[in-house]
N, CA, C and O atoms as a MOPAC input file, in Angstrom:
PM7 MOZYME 1SCF
protein

 N    -15.54900 1     3.98400 1   -18.00400 1
 C    -16.48100 1     4.77400 1   -17.22800 1
 C    -15.71100 1     5.82200 1   -16.43600 1
 O    -14.68800 1     5.51700 1   -15.82300 1
 N    -16.19400 1     7.03300 1   -16.44900 1
 C    -15.59500 1     8.12300 1   -15.68100 1
 C    -15.92500 1     7.95100 1   -14.20900 1
 O    -17.07600 1     7.72100 1   -13.83900 1
 N    -14.90600 1     8.06600 1   -13.38100 1
 C    -15.10600 1     7.99700 1   -11.93500 1
 C    -14.68900 1     9.33800 1   -11.35400 1
 O    -13.52000 1     9.71700 1   -11.42300 1
 N    -15.65000 1    10.05200 1   -10.78300 1
 C    -15.40100 1    11.38900 1   -10.25900 1
 C    -16.01800 1    11.50300 1    -8.86800 1
 O    -17.16500 1    11.11400 1    -8.64800 1
 N    -15.24900 1    12.03300 1    -7.95000 1
 C    -15.74600 1    12.33200 1    -6.60700 1
 C    -15.83600 1    13.84600 1    -6.50000 1
 O    -14.84000 1    14.54900 1    -6.67200 1
 N    -17.03400 1    14.34300 1    -6.21300 1
 C    -17.25600 1    15.78000 1    -6.08000 1
 C    -17.38600 1    16.10200 1    -4.59200 1
 O    -18.15600 1    15.46900 1    -3.86900 1
 N    -16.62200 1    17.09400 1    -4.15500 1
 C    -16.60300 1    17.48900 1    -2.75200 1
 C    -17.19900 1    18.88800 1    -2.64700 1
 O    -16.83200 1    19.79700 1    -3.39100 1
 N    -18.12100 1    19.03600 1    -1.71000 1
 C    -18.80100 1    20.32500 1    -1.54800 1
 C    -18.84400 1    20.72300 1    -0.08200 1
 O    -19.17200 1    19.91100 1     0.78300 1
 N    -18.51200 1    21.97000 1     0.18800 1
 C    -18.72700 1    22.54000 1     1.51400 1
 C    -17.65600 1    22.26500 1     2.54600 1
 O    -17.83300 1    22.59600 1     3.71900 1
 N    -16.54900 1    21.66700 1     2.13900 1
 C    -15.48300 1    21.37000 1     3.10200 1
 C    -14.35100 1    22.37700 1     2.93700 1
 O    -14.12400 1    22.89700 1     1.84500 1
 N    -13.64500 1    22.64500 1     4.03000 1
 C    -12.48500 1    23.52400 1     3.91800 1
 C    -11.34500 1    22.77000 1     3.24700 1
 O    -11.41400 1    21.55300 1     3.07000 1
 N    -10.30100 1    23.49300 1     2.87600 1
 C     -9.20200 1    22.89200 1     2.11300 1
 C     -8.54600 1    21.73600 1     2.85700 1
 O     -8.27400 1    20.69400 1     2.26100 1
 N     -8.29200 1    21.90700 1     4.13700 1
 C     -7.62900 1    20.86000 1     4.91700 1
 C     -8.46900 1    19.58400 1     4.94700 1
 O     -7.94200 1    18.48700 1     4.76500 1
 N     -9.75200 1    19.72600 1     5.17200 1
 C    -10.63400 1    18.56200 1     5.22100 1
 C    -10.77800 1    17.93500 1     3.83900 1
 O    -10.83300 1    16.71100 1     3.71700 1
 N    -10.83800 1    18.75300 1     2.81300 1
 C    -10.92300 1    18.24100 1     1.44400 1
 C     -9.72700 1    17.35500 1     1.13900 1
 O     -9.89000 1    16.27000 1     0.58000 1
 N     -8.53600 1    17.79600 1     1.49400 1
 C     -7.32800 1    17.00300 1     1.25200 1
 C     -7.37800 1    15.69800 1     2.03500 1
 O     -6.97900 1    14.65400 1     1.51800 1
 N     -7.85800 1    15.74000 1     3.26200 1
 C     -7.98700 1    14.51500 1     4.06900 1
 C     -8.95800 1    13.53500 1     3.41400 1
 O     -8.69600 1    12.33300 1     3.36800 1
 N    -10.06600 1    14.04400 1     2.91500 1
 C    -11.05200 1    13.18600 1     2.24300 1
 C    -10.44000 1    12.55600 1     0.99700 1
 O    -10.62700 1    11.36700 1     0.74000 1
 N     -9.71400 1    13.35100 1     0.23000 1
 C     -9.09100 1    12.82600 1    -0.98900 1
 C     -8.07000 1    11.73200 1    -0.64900 1
 O     -8.04300 1    10.68500 1    -1.29600 1
 N     -7.24400 1    11.97300 1     0.35100 1
 C     -6.24700 1    10.97000 1     0.76000 1
 C     -6.92500 1     9.70400 1     1.26100 1
 O     -6.47800 1     8.59900 1     0.95200 1
 N     -8.00400 1     9.85100 1     2.03500 1
 C     -8.71600 1     8.68300 1     2.55600 1
 C     -9.34100 1     7.88300 1     1.41800 1
 O     -9.29000 1     6.65300 1     1.42200 1
 N     -9.92500 1     8.57200 1     0.45100 1
 C    -10.53200 1     7.87300 1    -0.68600 1
 C     -9.46100 1     7.13000 1    -1.47800 1
 O     -9.65000 1     5.96800 1    -1.83800 1
 N     -8.34200 1     7.79000 1    -1.74900 1
 C     -7.26000 1     7.15400 1    -2.50700 1
 C     -6.71500 1     5.92700 1    -1.77700 1
 O     -6.31000 1     4.95300 1    -2.41100 1
 N     -6.70400 1     5.97700 1    -0.44800 1
 C     -6.16000 1     4.87200 1     0.35100 1
 C     -6.98400 1     3.59600 1     0.22500 1
 O     -6.45400 1     2.50100 1     0.41000 1
 N     -8.27200 1     3.72100 1    -0.08500 1
 C     -9.12200 1     2.52800 1    -0.14700 1
 C     -9.46400 1     2.10300 1    -1.58300 1
 O    -10.12600 1     1.08600 1    -1.78800 1
 N     -9.02100 1     2.86700 1    -2.55700 1
 C     -9.31600 1     2.52600 1    -3.95400 1
 C     -8.27600 1     1.56900 1    -4.50700 1
 O     -7.08900 1     1.67500 1    -4.19700 1
 N     -8.73400 1     0.63300 1    -5.33100 1
 C     -7.80000 1    -0.29800 1    -5.96500 1
 C     -6.84900 1     0.43400 1    -6.91000 1
 O     -5.66400 1     0.10600 1    -6.97800 1
 N     -7.36100 1     1.41500 1    -7.63100 1
 C     -6.55800 1     2.19400 1    -8.57300 1
 C     -6.85100 1     3.67400 1    -8.35800 1
 O     -7.69900 1     4.24500 1    -9.04500 1
 N     -6.15600 1     4.29700 1    -7.41000 1
 C     -6.45300 1     5.68600 1    -7.07100 1
 C     -6.31900 1     6.65700 1    -8.24600 1
 O     -6.96400 1     7.70600 1    -8.25500 1
 N     -5.49800 1     6.32100 1    -9.22400 1
 C     -5.31600 1     7.21400 1   -10.36600 1
 C     -6.46300 1     7.12200 1   -11.36200 1
 O     -6.50900 1     7.87000 1   -12.33800 1
 N     -7.39100 1     6.19800 1   -11.11000 1
 C     -8.52500 1     6.04700 1   -12.01800 1
 C     -9.71900 1     6.89800 1   -11.59100 1
 O    -10.79300 1     6.82600 1   -12.18800 1
 N     -9.51300 1     7.70700 1   -10.54600 1
 C    -10.59200 1     8.54400 1   -10.02800 1
 C    -10.14300 1    10.00000 1   -10.06200 1
 O     -9.01800 1    10.32800 1    -9.68400 1
 N    -11.04000 1    10.86200 1   -10.51700 1
 C    -10.77800 1    12.30200 1   -10.51600 1
 C    -11.57400 1    12.94500 1    -9.38900 1
 O    -12.65200 1    12.47400 1    -9.02700 1
 N    -11.03900 1    14.00900 1    -8.84800 1
 C    -11.70000 1    14.74000 1    -7.77700 1
 C    -12.05400 1    16.14200 1    -8.25500 1
 O    -11.35900 1    16.73000 1    -9.08300 1
 N    -13.13400 1    16.65300 1    -7.72200 1
 C    -13.53600 1    18.03000 1    -8.01200 1
 C    -14.13000 1    18.62300 1    -6.75600 1
 O    -14.72100 1    17.92500 1    -5.93200 1
 N    -13.96100 1    19.91900 1    -6.63000 1
 C    -14.66300 1    20.63300 1    -5.57000 1
 C    -15.67700 1    21.55300 1    -6.23000 1
 O    -15.49600 1    22.00600 1    -7.36000 1
 N    -16.72300 1    21.80800 1    -5.50800 1
 C    -17.76700 1    22.67200 1    -6.06100 1
 C    -17.29000 1    24.12100 1    -6.09500 1
 O    -16.47400 1    24.55400 1    -5.28100 1
 N    -17.82900 1    24.85100 1    -7.06600 1
 C    -17.58700 1    26.28600 1    -7.18200 1
 C    -18.94100 1    26.95800 1    -7.40100 1
 O    -19.93600 1    26.28700 1    -7.67200 1
 N    -18.97200 1    28.25400 1    -7.28500 1
 C    -20.22600 1    28.95600 1    -7.55200 1
 C    -20.70300 1    28.67600 1    -8.97000 1
 O    -21.90400 1    28.57100 1    -9.22100 1
 N    -19.76400 1    28.55500 1    -9.88500 1
 C    -20.11800 1    28.31100 1   -11.28500 1
 C    -20.59600 1    26.88500 1   -11.50700 1
 O    -21.67300 1    26.67500 1   -12.06500 1
 N    -19.79300 1    25.88200 1   -11.06900 1
 C    -20.17000 1    24.50300 1   -11.40800 1
 C    -21.36300 1    23.98000 1   -10.61200 1
 O    -21.93000 1    22.94600 1   -10.96500 1
 N    -21.74600 1    24.66800 1    -9.55800 1
 C    -22.96500 1    24.27000 1    -8.84500 1
 C    -24.21100 1    24.45600 1    -9.71300 1
 O    -25.25000 1    23.84600 1    -9.45800 1
 N    -24.10000 1    25.29000 1   -10.72400 1
 C    -25.23800 1    25.55000 1   -11.60900 1
 C    -25.26400 1    24.61200 1   -12.81000 1
 O    -26.23200 1    24.61400 1   -13.57000 1
 N    -24.21600 1    23.81200 1   -12.99100 1
 C    -24.12600 1    22.89900 1   -14.13100 1
 C    -24.91100 1    21.62000 1   -13.86800 1
 O    -25.05800 1    21.20800 1   -12.71800 1
 N    -25.41200 1    20.99500 1   -14.91800 1
 C    -25.91400 1    19.62300 1   -14.76700 1
 C    -24.74000 1    18.72200 1   -14.35900 1
 O    -23.61100 1    18.93000 1   -14.80400 1
 N    -25.00400 1    17.74400 1   -13.53000 1
 C    -23.94000 1    16.85900 1   -13.04700 1
 C    -23.17500 1    16.22400 1   -14.19800 1
 O    -21.95300 1    16.08800 1   -14.12500 1
 N    -23.86200 1    15.84000 1   -15.24300 1
 C    -23.20800 1    15.23000 1   -16.40200 1
 C    -22.13300 1    16.15600 1   -16.97800 1
 O    -21.05400 1    15.69600 1   -17.35200 1
 N    -22.42300 1    17.45000 1   -17.05000 1
 C    -21.44700 1    18.40400 1   -17.57500 1
 C    -20.22700 1    18.51100 1   -16.66300 1
 O    -19.09400 1    18.57100 1   -17.14000 1
 N    -20.46100 1    18.53400 1   -15.35500 1
 C    -19.35400 1    18.61500 1   -14.40700 1
 C    -18.47300 1    17.37300 1   -14.51500 1
 O    -17.24900 1    17.48500 1   -14.57800 1
 N    -19.08900 1    16.19600 1   -14.53800 1
 C    -18.32700 1    14.95000 1   -14.63800 1
 C    -17.50900 1    14.93800 1   -15.93000 1
 O    -16.33100 1    14.58200 1   -15.90500 1
 N    -18.10400 1    15.31600 1   -17.03700 1
 C    -17.38300 1    15.32600 1   -18.30800 1
 C    -16.22000 1    16.31200 1   -18.29300 1
 O    -15.14100 1    16.00100 1   -18.79800 1
 N    -16.42500 1    17.48400 1   -17.72700 1
 C    -15.36700 1    18.49600 1   -17.64600 1
 C    -14.21500 1    18.01300 1   -16.77500 1
 O    -13.05100 1    18.10100 1   -17.16600 1
 N    -14.54500 1    17.50500 1   -15.59800 1
 C    -13.51600 1    17.03900 1   -14.66300 1
 C    -12.77500 1    15.84900 1   -15.25600 1
 O    -11.54900 1    15.78000 1   -15.17100 1
 N    -13.50100 1    14.91400 1   -15.85400 1
 C    -12.86000 1    13.73100 1   -16.41500 1
 C    -11.95800 1    14.11500 1   -17.59300 1
 O    -10.87600 1    13.55000 1   -17.75200 1
 N    -12.39200 1    15.05700 1   -18.40700 1
 C    -11.56000 1    15.51900 1   -19.51000 1
 C    -10.24700 1    16.11800 1   -19.01400 1
 O     -9.18100 1    15.84400 1   -19.56600 1
 N    -10.33500 1    16.93000 1   -17.97700 1
 C     -9.12100 1    17.50300 1   -17.38000 1
 C     -8.22900 1    16.40700 1   -16.80500 1
 O     -7.00800 1    16.45400 1   -16.95300 1
 N     -8.83100 1    15.43500 1   -16.15900 1
 C     -8.08900 1    14.32200 1   -15.55900 1
 C     -7.32500 1    13.55100 1   -16.63700 1
 O     -6.14000 1    13.26100 1   -16.47300 1
 N     -7.99800 1    13.22400 1   -17.72800 1
 C     -7.36000 1    12.49100 1   -18.83000 1
 C     -6.22400 1    13.31200 1   -19.44600 1
 O     -5.16200 1    12.77400 1   -19.75700 1
 N     -6.44900 1    14.59700 1   -19.61800 1
 C     -5.42000 1    15.46500 1   -20.18500 1
 C     -4.18300 1    15.48100 1   -19.28500 1
 O     -3.05900 1    15.35200 1   -19.77100 1
 N     -4.38700 1    15.63900 1   -17.98200 1
 C     -3.25300 1    15.70200 1   -17.06400 1
 C     -2.52900 1    14.36700 1   -16.93900 1
 O     -1.32000 1    14.34000 1   -16.70800 1
 N     -3.25200 1    13.26100 1   -17.08800 1
 C     -2.58400 1    11.95100 1   -17.09800 1
 C     -1.68700 1    11.81900 1   -18.31500 1
 O     -0.58400 1    11.28100 1   -18.22100 1
 N     -2.15600 1    12.31100 1   -19.46500 1
 C     -1.39200 1    12.21400 1   -20.70500 1
 C     -0.26700 1    13.24900 1   -20.77800 1
 O      0.76300 1    13.00700 1   -21.40600 1
 N     -0.46500 1    14.38800 1   -20.14100 1
 C      0.51200 1    15.48900 1   -20.19000 1
 C      0.73100 1    16.05500 1   -18.81000 1
 O      0.30000 1    17.17200 1   -18.52200 1
 N      1.39700 1    15.30400 1   -17.94600 1
 C      1.56300 1    15.78100 1   -16.56700 1
 C      2.38900 1    17.07800 1   -16.53300 1
 O      3.32300 1    17.25800 1   -17.31400 1
 N      2.02700 1    17.95500 1   -15.62500 1
 C      2.78900 1    19.21000 1   -15.52700 1
 C      4.22000 1    18.93800 1   -15.05900 1
 O      4.47100 1    18.01500 1   -14.28400 1
 N      5.12300 1    19.73700 1   -15.53200 1
 C      6.52100 1    19.63300 1   -15.09200 1
 C      6.68800 1    20.55100 1   -13.89800 1
 O      6.51200 1    21.76500 1   -13.98900 1
 N      7.02900 1    19.94700 1   -12.79200 1
 C      7.18800 1    20.71600 1   -11.55900 1
 C      8.61800 1    21.22000 1   -11.43900 1
 O      9.55700 1    20.50500 1   -11.79100 1
 N      8.79500 1    22.42800 1   -10.95200 1
 C     10.16000 1    22.95000 1   -10.77900 1
 C     10.92600 1    22.11400 1    -9.75000 1
 O     10.36100 1    21.64600 1    -8.76200 1
 N     12.19500 1    21.94200 1   -10.00300 1
 C     12.99900 1    21.13900 1    -9.06700 1
 C     13.75100 1    21.98200 1    -8.09000 1
 O     14.46900 1    21.45200 1    -7.24200 1

């Protein structure tokens, strides 16, 4: 089952705090994807948003970005 938390209307600092707080209480924080609303995705059916976010989450888990050292 896809687990997605969608955040709407919060500034960046508060969004990060919410994400950290959610991860702190989850048994498996990596099993949940986060999304913030955009002008575009606010018009999507929720099912489409969840599928898009979850697909990106799965892709990034399988192919994590290489960060510069």
